[in-house]
C-alpha atoms as a printed R data frame, in Angstrom:
    type eleno elety resid chain resno      x       y       z
1   ATOM     1    CA   MET     A     1  2.926   5.696 -35.405
2   ATOM     2    CA   LYS     A     2  1.191   5.508 -32.015
3   ATOM     3    CA   ILE     A     3 -0.508   2.140 -32.797
4   ATOM     4    CA   LEU     A     4  2.939   0.835 -34.012
5   ATOM     5    CA   ASP     A     5  4.657   2.307 -31.011
6   ATOM     6    CA   LYS     A     6  2.290   0.271 -28.739
7   ATOM     7    CA   LEU     A     7  2.833  -2.950 -30.839
8   ATOM     8    CA   ILE     A     8  6.724  -2.636 -30.765
9   ATOM     9    CA   ILE     A     9  6.764  -1.856 -26.929
10  ATOM    10    CA   LYS     A    10  4.318  -4.869 -26.268
11  ATOM    11    CA   ASP     A    11  6.483  -7.203 -28.396
12  ATOM    12    CA   PHE     A    12  9.704  -5.982 -26.913
13  ATOM    13    CA   LEU     A    13  8.766  -6.324 -23.360
14  ATOM    14    CA   LYS     A    14  6.878  -9.774 -23.949
15  ATOM    15    CA   THR     A    15  9.959 -11.053 -25.727
16  ATOM    16    CA   TYR     A    16 12.383  -9.645 -23.062
17  ATOM    17    CA   PHE     A    17 10.549 -11.229 -20.170
18  ATOM    18    CA   PHE     A    18 10.389 -14.505 -22.029
19  ATOM    19    CA   VAL     A    19 14.085 -14.606 -22.877
20  ATOM    20    CA   VAL     A    20 14.884 -13.639 -19.209
21  ATOM    21    CA   LEU     A    21 12.506 -16.503 -17.879
22  ATOM    22    CA   MET     A    22 14.002 -19.093 -20.258
23  ATOM    23    CA   LEU     A    23 17.686 -18.304 -19.534
24  ATOM    24    CA   ILE     A    24 17.085 -18.047 -15.692
25  ATOM    25    CA   LEU     A    25 15.440 -21.359 -15.698
26  ATOM    26    CA   ILE     A    26 18.028 -23.034 -17.667
27  ATOM    27    CA   VAL     A    27 20.799 -21.711 -15.480
28  ATOM    28    CA   LEU     A    28 18.791 -22.763 -12.282
29  ATOM    29    CA   VAL     A    29 18.225 -26.208 -13.562
30  ATOM    30    CA   LEU     A    30 22.036 -26.627 -14.229
31  ATOM    31    CA   ASP     A    31 22.933 -25.154 -10.841
32  ATOM    32    CA   PHE     A    32 20.464 -27.445  -9.001
33  ATOM    33    CA   THR     A    33 21.900 -30.458 -10.805
34  ATOM    34    CA   GLU     A    34 25.380 -29.421  -9.814
35  ATOM    35    CA   LYS     A    35 24.519 -28.964  -6.282
36  ATOM    36    CA   ASN     A    36 21.920 -31.666  -5.863
37  ATOM    37    CA   ASP     A    37 24.331 -34.213  -4.142
38  ATOM    38    CA   ALA     A    38 25.340 -31.338  -1.633
39  ATOM    39    CA   PHE     A    39 21.641 -30.629  -0.792
40  ATOM    40    CA   ILE     A    40 21.158 -34.479  -0.007
41  ATOM    41    CA   ARG     A    41 24.539 -34.634   1.813
42  ATOM    42    CA   TYR     A    42 23.700 -31.760   4.112
43  ATOM    43    CA   ASN     A    43 19.987 -32.665   4.362
44  ATOM    44    CA   VAL     A    44 19.027 -29.095   3.152
45  ATOM    45    CA   PRO     A    45 15.261 -28.362   3.742
46  ATOM    46    CA   GLY     A    46 13.201 -27.982   0.628
47  ATOM    47    CA   ASN     A    47 11.923 -24.451   1.558
48  ATOM    48    CA   GLU     A    48 15.498 -23.365   1.906
49  ATOM    49    CA   ILE     A    49 16.461 -24.603  -1.498
50  ATOM    50    CA   ILE     A    50 13.312 -22.745  -3.033
51  ATOM    51    CA   LYS     A    51 14.346 -19.633  -1.387
52  ATOM    52    CA   TYR     A    52 17.864 -19.945  -2.718
53  ATOM    53    CA   MET     A    53 16.667 -20.759  -6.120
54  ATOM    54    CA   LEU     A    54 14.392 -17.514  -6.004
55  ATOM    55    CA   ASN     A    55 17.231 -15.289  -4.782
56  ATOM    56    CA   TYR     A    56 19.723 -16.824  -7.259
57  ATOM    57    CA   GLY     A    57 17.124 -16.178 -10.165
58  ATOM    58    CA   LEU     A    58 17.073 -12.585  -9.100
59  ATOM    59    CA   TYR     A    59 20.729 -12.326  -8.996
60  ATOM    60    CA   LEU     A    60 20.916 -14.075 -12.614
61  ATOM    61    CA   ASN     A    61 18.292 -11.376 -13.849
62  ATOM    62    CA   ASN     A    62 20.777  -8.553 -13.098
63  ATOM    63    CA   LEU     A    63 23.706 -10.362 -14.630
64  ATOM    64    CA   LEU     A    64 21.923 -11.498 -17.775
65  ATOM    65    CA   THR     A    65 20.338  -8.211 -18.476
66  ATOM    66    CA   PRO     A    66 22.719  -7.042 -21.210
67  ATOM    67    CA   ILE     A    67 22.247 -10.366 -23.212
68  ATOM    68    CA   THR     A    68 18.512 -10.598 -22.590
69  ATOM    69    CA   VAL     A    69 18.117  -7.015 -23.734
70  ATOM    70    CA   PHE     A    70 20.196  -7.491 -26.763
71  ATOM    71    CA   ILE     A    71 18.591 -10.670 -27.839
72  ATOM    72    CA   SER     A    72 15.084  -9.195 -27.471
73  ATOM    73    CA   VAL     A    73 15.969  -6.117 -29.575
74  ATOM    74    CA   ILE     A    74 17.638  -8.171 -32.363
75  ATOM    75    CA   PHE     A    75 14.903 -10.762 -32.373
76  ATOM    76    CA   ILE     A    76 12.160  -8.015 -32.898
77  ATOM    77    CA   THR     A    77 14.113  -5.721 -35.100
78  ATOM    78    CA   SER     A    78 15.287  -8.501 -37.369
79  ATOM    79    CA   LYS     A    79 11.648 -10.022 -37.551
80  ATOM    80    CA   MET     A    80 10.413  -6.612 -38.729
81  ATOM    81    CA   ALA     A    81 13.361  -6.227 -41.194
82  ATOM    82    CA   GLY     A    82 12.595  -9.638 -42.615
83  ATOM    83    CA   ARG     A    83  8.899  -8.696 -43.450
84  ATOM    84    CA   THR     A    84 10.092  -5.409 -44.944
85  ATOM    85    CA   GLU     A    85  8.261  -3.497 -42.102
86  ATOM    86    CA   ILE     A    86 11.262  -1.295 -41.333
87  ATOM    87    CA   ILE     A    87 11.449  -0.375 -45.176
88  ATOM    88    CA   ALA     A    88  7.748   0.385 -45.204
89  ATOM    89    CA   ILE     A    89  8.276   2.639 -42.075
90  ATOM    90    CA   LEU     A    90 11.055   4.692 -43.429
91  ATOM    91    CA   SER     A    91  9.568   4.904 -46.912
92  ATOM    92    CA   SER     A    92  6.444   6.535 -45.249
93  ATOM    93    CA   GLY     A    93  8.612   9.416 -44.035
94  ATOM    94    CA   VAL     A    94  9.251   8.342 -40.648
95  ATOM    95    CA   SER     A    95 12.947   9.024 -39.656
96  ATOM    96    CA   PHE     A    96 15.013   6.446 -38.142
97  ATOM    97    CA   LEU     A    97 15.286   8.096 -34.816
98  ATOM    98    CA   ARG     A    98 11.438   8.315 -34.714
99  ATOM    99    CA   MET     A    99 11.396   4.614 -35.304
100 ATOM   100    CA   LEU     A   100 13.719   4.120 -32.331
101 ATOM   101    CA   VAL     A   101 11.359   5.925 -29.838
102 ATOM   102    CA   PRO     A   102  9.261   2.873 -28.915
103 ATOM   103    CA   PHE     A   103 12.343   0.753 -28.355
104 ATOM   104    CA   ILE     A   104 14.093   3.263 -26.147
105 ATOM   105    CA   ILE     A   105 10.905   3.745 -24.223
106 ATOM   106    CA   SER     A   106 10.823  -0.019 -23.469
107 ATOM   107    CA   ALA     A   107 14.507   0.146 -22.727
108 ATOM   108    CA   ILE     A   108 13.867   3.001 -20.257
109 ATOM   109    CA   LEU     A   109 11.109   1.018 -18.508
110 ATOM   110    CA   ILE     A   110 13.607  -1.901 -18.253
111 ATOM   111    CA   ALA     A   111 16.268   0.359 -17.017
112 ATOM   112    CA   ILE     A   112 13.918   1.739 -14.165
113 ATOM   113    CA   VAL     A   113 13.057  -1.865 -13.116
114 ATOM   114    CA   SER     A   114 16.647  -2.706 -13.177
115 ATOM   115    CA   PHE     A   115 17.671   0.329 -10.986
116 ATOM   116    CA   LEU     A   116 15.098  -0.644  -8.360
117 ATOM   117    CA   LEU     A   117 16.110  -4.307  -8.370
118 ATOM   118    CA   ASN     A   118 19.901  -3.277  -8.059
119 ATOM   119    CA   GLY     A   119 19.126  -0.810  -5.346
120 ATOM   120    CA   TRP     A   120 16.645  -2.411  -3.031
121 ATOM   121    CA   VAL     A   121 16.015  -6.176  -4.286
122 ATOM   122    CA   LEU     A   122 18.947  -7.650  -5.617
123 ATOM   123    CA   PRO     A   123 21.267  -6.932  -2.292
124 ATOM   124    CA   LEU     A   124 18.641  -8.921  -0.303
125 ATOM   125    CA   ALA     A   125 18.759 -11.717  -2.770
126 ATOM   126    CA   THR     A   126 22.727 -11.658  -2.824
127 ATOM   127    CA   GLY     A   127 22.736 -11.713   0.965
128 ATOM   128    CA   GLY     A   128 20.550 -14.660   0.942
129 ATOM   129    CA   VAL     A   129 22.543 -16.751  -1.721
130 ATOM   130    CA   SER     A   130 25.726 -15.891   0.581
131 ATOM   131    CA   GLN     A   131 23.873 -16.955   3.580
132 ATOM   132    CA   PHE     A   132 22.498 -20.192   2.171
133 ATOM   133    CA   LYS     A   133 26.009 -21.208   0.894
134 ATOM   134    CA   THR     A   134 27.701 -20.461   4.140
135 ATOM   135    CA   GLU     A   135 24.933 -22.150   6.214
136 ATOM   136    CA   PHE     A   136 24.295 -25.243   4.239
137 ATOM   137    CA   LEU     A   137 27.115 -25.818   1.454
138 ATOM   138    CA   GLU     A   138 30.390 -25.063   3.165
139 ATOM   139    CA   ASP     A   139 32.161 -28.074   4.584
140 ATOM   140    CA   ASN     A   140 33.658 -26.235   7.640
141 ATOM   141    CA   ARG     A   141 30.502 -24.914   9.370
142 ATOM   142    CA   THR     A   142 32.453 -23.415  12.389
143 ATOM   143    CA   PHE     A   143 33.247 -19.768  11.972
144 ATOM   144    CA   ASP     A   144 36.017 -17.789  13.179
145 ATOM   145    CA   LYS     A   145 38.343 -15.057  11.802
146 ATOM   146    CA   GLN     A   146 42.028 -14.686  12.092
147 ATOM   147    CA   ASN     A   147 44.331 -11.745  11.782
148 ATOM   148    CA   ILE     A   148 41.801  -8.953  11.497
149 ATOM   149    CA   HIS     A   149 42.976  -5.479  10.754
150 ATOM   150    CA   ILE     A   150 40.440  -2.443  10.993
151 ATOM   151    CA   LYS     A   151 40.972   1.087  10.674
152 ATOM   152    CA   VAL     A   152 38.549   2.497  13.435
153 ATOM   153    CA   ALA     A   153 39.523   6.314  12.905
154 ATOM   154    CA   PRO     A   154 41.917   8.398  11.136
155 ATOM   155    CA   ASP     A   155 45.425   7.233  12.202
156 ATOM   156    CA   VAL     A   156 43.990   4.524  14.577
157 ATOM   157    CA   TYR     A   157 44.267   0.986  13.800
158 ATOM   158    CA   ALA     A   158 42.887  -2.141  15.597
159 ATOM   159    CA   TYR     A   159 44.118  -5.642  15.264
160 ATOM   160    CA   LEU     A   160 42.751  -8.939  16.606
161 ATOM   161    CA   SER     A   161 44.575 -12.319  16.123
162 ATOM   162    CA   ARG     A   162 41.259 -14.281  16.227
163 ATOM   163    CA   TYR     A   163 37.587 -13.323  16.623
164 ATOM   164    CA   TYR     A   164 34.626 -15.461  17.508
165 ATOM   165    CA   PRO     A   165 31.250 -14.064  16.505
166 ATOM   166    CA   SER     A   166 29.241 -16.692  18.466
167 ATOM   167    CA   GLY     A   167 30.617 -14.962  21.880
168 ATOM   168    CA   ASP     A   168 31.587 -11.669  20.396
169 ATOM   169    CA   VAL     A   169 35.084 -12.231  21.714
170 ATOM   170    CA   GLY     A   170 38.429 -11.605  20.326
171 ATOM   171    CA   TYR     A   171 41.950 -12.436  21.419
172 ATOM   172    CA   ASN     A   172 45.316 -10.669  21.384
173 ATOM   173    CA   PHE     A   173 43.822  -7.249  20.795
174 ATOM   174    CA   THR     A   174 45.973  -4.091  19.932
175 ATOM   175    CA   LEU     A   175 44.912  -0.615  19.286
176 ATOM   176    CA   GLU     A   176 47.480   1.871  17.810
177 ATOM   177    CA   GLN     A   177 47.406   5.409  17.243
178 ATOM   178    CA   ILE     A   178 50.185   6.348  14.525
179 ATOM   179    CA   GLU     A   179 50.758   9.840  13.219
180 ATOM   180    CA   GLY     A   180 53.280  10.708  10.397
181 ATOM   181    CA   GLY     A   181 54.580   7.116  10.808
182 ATOM   182    CA   ARG     A   182 55.412   7.447  14.464
183 ATOM   183    CA   LEU     A   183 53.640   5.340  17.224
184 ATOM   184    CA   ILE     A   184 51.816   7.737  19.566
185 ATOM   185    CA   THR     A   185 49.932   5.350  21.824
186 ATOM   186    CA   LYS     A   186 49.412   1.521  21.968
187 ATOM   187    CA   LEU     A   187 46.677  -0.319  24.015
188 ATOM   188    CA   SER     A   188 47.192  -4.164  24.049
189 ATOM   189    CA   ALA     A   189 45.019  -6.768  25.677
190 ATOM   190    CA   ASP     A   190 44.654 -10.468  25.944
191 ATOM   191    CA   ARG     A   191 40.832 -10.354  25.149
192 ATOM   192    CA   ILE     A   192 38.287  -7.809  24.009
193 ATOM   193    CA   ILE     A   193 34.538  -8.636  24.708
194 ATOM   194    CA   TRP     A   194 31.372  -6.888  23.654
195 ATOM   195    CA   ASP     A   195 29.250  -5.862  26.584
196 ATOM   196    CA   THR     A   196 25.647  -6.106  25.388
197 ATOM   197    CA   THR     A   197 24.417  -4.147  28.437
198 ATOM   198    CA   LYS     A   198 26.642  -1.121  27.927
199 ATOM   199    CA   LEU     A   199 26.898  -1.636  24.077
200 ATOM   200    CA   ALA     A   200 30.640  -1.263  24.480
201 ATOM   201    CA   TRP     A   201 33.894  -3.197  24.306
202 ATOM   202    CA   SER     A   202 35.660  -4.194  27.398
203 ATOM   203    CA   VAL     A   203 39.335  -5.245  27.260
204 ATOM   204    CA   LYS     A   204 40.789  -7.756  29.691
205 ATOM   205    CA   ASN     A   205 44.473  -7.819  31.082
206 ATOM   206    CA   TYR     A   206 45.524  -4.579  29.139
207 ATOM   207    CA   ARG     A   207 48.687  -2.496  28.739
208 ATOM   208    CA   ILE     A   208 48.611   0.957  27.696
209 ATOM   209    CA   ARG     A   209 51.801   2.538  26.358
210 ATOM   210    CA   VAL     A   210 52.032   6.335  25.673
211 ATOM   211    CA   LEU     A   211 55.184   7.591  23.845
212 ATOM   212    CA   GLU     A   212 56.222  11.150  25.280
213 ATOM   213    CA   GLU     A   213 59.011  13.538  24.419
214 ATOM   214    CA   MET     A   214 61.056  12.470  27.572
215 ATOM   215    CA   GLY     A   215 60.176   8.831  27.594
216 ATOM   216    CA   GLU     A   216 56.876   6.887  27.997
217 ATOM   217    CA   ALA     A   217 54.094   6.095  30.304
218 ATOM   218    CA   TYR     A   218 53.062   2.438  30.858
219 ATOM   219    CA   THR     A   219 49.770   1.407  32.569
220 ATOM   220    CA   VAL     A   220 48.522  -2.052  33.249
221 ATOM   221    CA   GLY     A   221 45.053  -3.370  34.438
222 ATOM   222    CA   GLU     A   222 42.583  -6.122  34.512
223 ATOM   223    CA   SER     A   223 39.568  -4.524  32.874
224 ATOM   224    CA   LEU     A   224 38.834  -1.452  30.913
225 ATOM   225    CA   ASP     A   225 35.701  -0.156  28.941
226 ATOM   226    CA   THR     A   226 36.708   1.290  25.521
227 ATOM   227    CA   VAL     A   227 34.622   3.437  23.121
228 ATOM   228    CA   LEU     A   228 35.408   2.183  19.420
229 ATOM   229    CA   SER     A   229 33.517   3.194  16.333
230 ATOM   230    CA   ILE     A   230 33.097  -0.516  15.545
231 ATOM   231    CA   THR     A   231 30.597  -3.099  16.541
232 ATOM   232    CA   PRO     A   232 30.576  -6.992  16.438
233 ATOM   233    CA   LYS     A   233 29.095  -6.712  12.853
234 ATOM   234    CA   ASP     A   234 32.115  -5.213  11.649
235 ATOM   235    CA   PHE     A   235 33.973  -8.459  12.349
236 ATOM   236    CA   ASP     A   236 31.385 -10.488  10.916
237 ATOM   237    CA   LEU     A   237 31.197  -9.112   7.403
238 ATOM   238    CA   PRO     A   238 30.891 -11.299   4.521
239 ATOM   239    CA   LYS     A   239 33.376 -10.851   1.637
240 ATOM   240    CA   ASN     A   240 30.708  -9.241  -0.558
241 ATOM   241    CA   HIS     A   241 29.122  -7.058   2.065
242 ATOM   242    CA   HIS     A   242 29.125  -4.080  -0.175
243 ATOM   243    CA   GLU     A   243 26.875  -6.147  -2.600
244 ATOM   244    CA   THR     A   244 24.434  -7.133   0.040
245 ATOM   245    CA   LEU     A   245 23.422  -3.458   1.240
246 ATOM   246    CA   ILE     A   246 20.416  -1.889  -0.144
247 ATOM   247    CA   LEU     A   247 21.267   1.626  -1.782
248 ATOM   248    CA   PRO     A   248 20.395   3.798   1.408
249 ATOM   249    CA   ASP     A   249 22.484   1.494   3.564
250 ATOM   250    CA   LEU     A   250 25.317   1.533   1.117
251 ATOM   251    CA   THR     A   251 25.382   5.187   1.211
252 ATOM   252    CA   HIS     A   252 25.363   5.155   4.991
253 ATOM   253    CA   GLN     A   253 28.201   2.560   5.265
254 ATOM   254    CA   ILE     A   254 30.202   4.770   2.962
255 ATOM   255    CA   GLN     A   255 29.764   7.776   5.081
256 ATOM   256    CA   ILE     A   256 30.748   5.606   8.184
257 ATOM   257    CA   LEU     A   257 33.908   4.097   6.473
258 ATOM   258    CA   GLU     A   258 34.965   7.755   5.139
259 ATOM   259    CA   ASP     A   259 34.588   9.052   8.855
260 ATOM   260    CA   ARG     A   260 36.834   6.110   9.926
261 ATOM   261    CA   GLY     A   261 39.132   6.635   6.922
262 ATOM   262    CA   ALA     A   262 38.920   2.929   6.211
263 ATOM   263    CA   ASP     A   263 40.969   1.734   3.165
264 ATOM   264    CA   ASN     A   264 38.175  -0.608   1.991
265 ATOM   265    CA   VAL     A   265 35.666   2.316   1.309
266 ATOM   266    CA   ASN     A   266 36.673   2.310  -2.325
267 ATOM   267    CA   PHE     A   267 34.646  -1.138  -2.758
268 ATOM   268    CA   TYR     A   268 31.572   0.466  -1.426
269 ATOM   269    CA   LYS     A   269 31.949   3.604  -3.538
270 ATOM   270    CA   ILE     A   270 32.413   1.466  -6.812
271 ATOM   271    CA   GLU     A   271 29.351  -0.658  -5.851
272 ATOM   272    CA   ARG     A   272 27.313   2.522  -5.726
273 ATOM   273    CA   TYR     A   273 28.806   3.773  -8.915
274 ATOM   274    CA   ILE     A   274 27.494   0.399 -10.517
275 ATOM   275    CA   ARG     A   275 24.205   0.716  -9.104
276 ATOM   276    CA   PHE     A   276 23.599   3.909 -11.187
277 ATOM   277    CA   MET     A   277 25.707   2.852 -14.150
278 ATOM   278    CA   SER     A   278 24.212  -0.614 -14.978
279 ATOM   279    CA   PRO     A   279 20.783   0.475 -15.813
280 ATOM   280    CA   PHE     A   280 21.835   2.683 -18.679
281 ATOM   281    CA   ALA     A   281 23.323  -0.489 -20.301
282 ATOM   282    CA   ALA     A   282 19.933  -1.578 -21.549
283 ATOM   283    CA   ILE     A   283 19.338   1.807 -23.293
284 ATOM   284    CA   ILE     A   284 22.757   1.671 -25.034
285 ATOM   285    CA   LEU     A   285 22.529  -1.860 -26.075
286 ATOM   286    CA   THR     A   286 19.001  -1.423 -27.374
287 ATOM   287    CA   PHE     A   287 20.176   1.563 -29.590
288 ATOM   288    CA   ILE     A   288 23.043  -0.710 -30.857
289 ATOM   289    CA   GLY     A   289 20.710  -3.706 -31.223
290 ATOM   290    CA   VAL     A   290 18.167  -1.947 -33.608
291 ATOM   291    CA   ILE     A   291 21.180  -0.625 -35.729
292 ATOM   292    CA   VAL     A   292 22.652  -4.099 -36.064
293 ATOM   293    CA   SER     A   293 19.433  -5.751 -37.011
294 ATOM   294    CA   SER     A   294 17.535  -3.092 -38.931
295 ATOM   295    CA   LYS     A   295 18.918  -4.253 -42.358
296 ATOM   296    CA   LYS     A   296 17.253  -7.026 -44.137
297 ATOM   297    CA   THR     A   297 19.588  -9.998 -44.842
298 ATOM   298    CA   ARG     A   298 19.353 -13.388 -46.513
299 ATOM   299    CA   GLY     A   299 20.708 -15.284 -43.534
300 ATOM   300    CA   GLY     A   300 17.557 -14.340 -41.404
301 ATOM   301    CA   SER     A   301 17.756 -13.543 -37.719
302 ATOM   302    CA   GLY     A   302 19.789 -16.386 -36.827
303 ATOM   303    CA   PHE     A   303 23.200 -14.892 -37.505
304 ATOM   304    CA   LYS     A   304 22.112 -11.540 -35.924
305 ATOM   305    CA   ILE     A   305 21.041 -13.230 -32.539
306 ATOM   306    CA   ALA     A   306 24.262 -15.051 -32.538
307 ATOM   307    CA   MET     A   307 26.025 -11.765 -33.042
308 ATOM   308    CA   GLY     A   308 23.822 -10.247 -30.349
309 ATOM   309    CA   PHE     A   309 25.105 -12.870 -27.973
310 ATOM   310    CA   GLY     A   310 28.621 -12.132 -28.954
311 ATOM   311    CA   LEU     A   311 28.350  -8.501 -28.435
312 ATOM   312    CA   ALA     A   312 26.538  -8.801 -25.161
313 ATOM   313    CA   PHE     A   313 29.204 -11.219 -23.932
314 ATOM   314    CA   VAL     A   314 31.786  -8.667 -25.081
315 ATOM   315    CA   TYR     A   315 30.023  -5.915 -22.914
316 ATOM   316    CA   ILE     A   316 29.844  -8.224 -19.847
317 ATOM   317    CA   ILE     A   317 33.543  -9.148 -20.054
318 ATOM   318    CA   PHE     A   318 34.482  -5.426 -20.495
319 ATOM   319    CA   TYR     A   319 32.306  -4.519 -17.543
320 ATOM   320    CA   LEU     A   320 33.943  -7.072 -15.516
321 ATOM   321    CA   LEU     A   321 37.492  -6.043 -16.424
322 ATOM   322    CA   SER     A   322 36.888  -2.327 -15.795
323 ATOM   323    CA   ARG     A   323 35.314  -3.126 -12.433
324 ATOM   324    CA   THR     A   324 38.419  -5.254 -11.571
325 ATOM   325    CA   PHE     A   325 40.682  -2.459 -12.572
326 ATOM   326    CA   ALA     A   326 38.589   0.145 -10.572
327 ATOM   327    CA   GLU     A   327 38.657  -2.149  -7.445
328 ATOM   328    CA   ALA     A   328 42.466  -2.612  -7.982
329 ATOM   329    CA   GLY     A   329 42.936   1.028  -7.362
330 ATOM   330    CA   ALA     A   330 42.576   2.799 -10.566
331 ATOM   331    CA   GLN     A   331 43.203   6.520 -10.271
332 ATOM   332    CA   TYR     A   332 39.781   7.327 -11.625
333 ATOM   333    CA   PRO     A   333 37.372   4.534 -10.442
334 ATOM   334    CA   LEU     A   334 34.028   6.444 -11.568
335 ATOM   335    CA   PHE     A   335 35.384   6.587 -15.160
336 ATOM   336    CA   MET     A   336 36.572   2.912 -15.099
337 ATOM   337    CA   VAL     A   337 33.102   1.726 -14.014
338 ATOM   338    CA   TRP     A   338 31.369   3.987 -16.717
339 ATOM   339    CA   LEU     A   339 33.924   3.001 -19.416
340 ATOM   340    CA   PRO     A   340 31.950   0.160 -20.992
341 ATOM   341    CA   ASN     A   341 28.864   2.316 -21.312
342 ATOM   342    CA   ILE     A   342 30.999   5.100 -22.833
343 ATOM   343    CA   VAL     A   343 32.767   2.866 -25.360
344 ATOM   344    CA   PHE     A   344 29.559   1.263 -26.503
345 ATOM   345    CA   ALA     A   345 27.606   4.459 -26.590
346 ATOM   346    CA   ILE     A   346 30.362   5.736 -28.934
347 ATOM   347    CA   THR     A   347 30.290   2.612 -30.956
348 ATOM   348    CA   GLY     A   348 26.521   3.020 -31.299
349 ATOM   349    CA   LEU     A   349 26.881   6.511 -32.607
350 ATOM   350    CA   VAL     A   350 29.536   5.294 -35.150
351 ATOM   351    CA   MET     A   351 27.257   2.542 -36.317
352 ATOM   352    CA   TYR     A   352 24.394   4.827 -36.685
353 ATOM   353    CA   LYS     A   353 25.932   6.266 -39.597
354 ATOM   354    CA   THR     A   354 25.450   2.840 -41.378
355 ATOM   355    CA   VAL     A   355 21.606   2.561 -40.787
356 ATOM   356    CA   PRO     A   356 19.156   2.652 -43.668
357 ATOM   357    CA   ARG     A   357 17.502   6.024 -44.336
């Protein structure tokens, strides 16, 4: 079996990379055709377009992994079944599980590469795609943010009516400490400015209100330096910020948000769960793919490949739905993220009862 193992692994990986390359090229051509008018209208430099295509290609590789793995497995296995090679292998006394070994080894290799891409390469590519769209494709190039709410510490909330990253300045700033639904202190200011020399915030025309048992204390002033656990970067985060952090930075950001008691920490945790969950999809879908296509049929491999597409799309839709429910505040987000893998793994074990012996 060692020679056969090497042949299966070689064919599997070769087919996988070919399918990945073909699908990515097709999607990139369609994407370029769709955005070509925008490239011309905004006079986008050619080197920036190439960088965008490379980054987008990496993003597509991660998205299409379930489809490409499934197609590759079904293509290789159905070809072996059509030439009665699987029957010959099983008839020689090799168990079906032993025959699965080279397929699983190939899937593990793909899973390892997928984990490394998800953890360290894909976030940079995703950030590059977002930056390219913001810089070159959006009609409104001027950037400002309005009505910003940030939890800067447990029971402490900051608010800005408008923030301009170009000058690191915000307007109508308030900082409130609320305990048990009761306002304890409130700092209000007309402006808040980031001091690059002190690396601290300075509030202008401020008012401080402190509620006490027998009344309240009220203080006003022109300028005051404050120590907040936020920096200008916290006001300039993209919507998909959690997707643009490499794994160590993502873990660090989760710790920062937990220390603040931030409400949006769940998005970062779910992203981290997904980084560890998604590589296992390659192994599970490989297992199912071999089972689906190991029987010789008159229709050939065409129907099996079509079925592989269908099952892979079902997995992707299931994954997107489970992620949406997890981000929407499901009680057990870790379970929701892993639910597609759990369901498909159980499905594979049930289908295993039907394989030829």
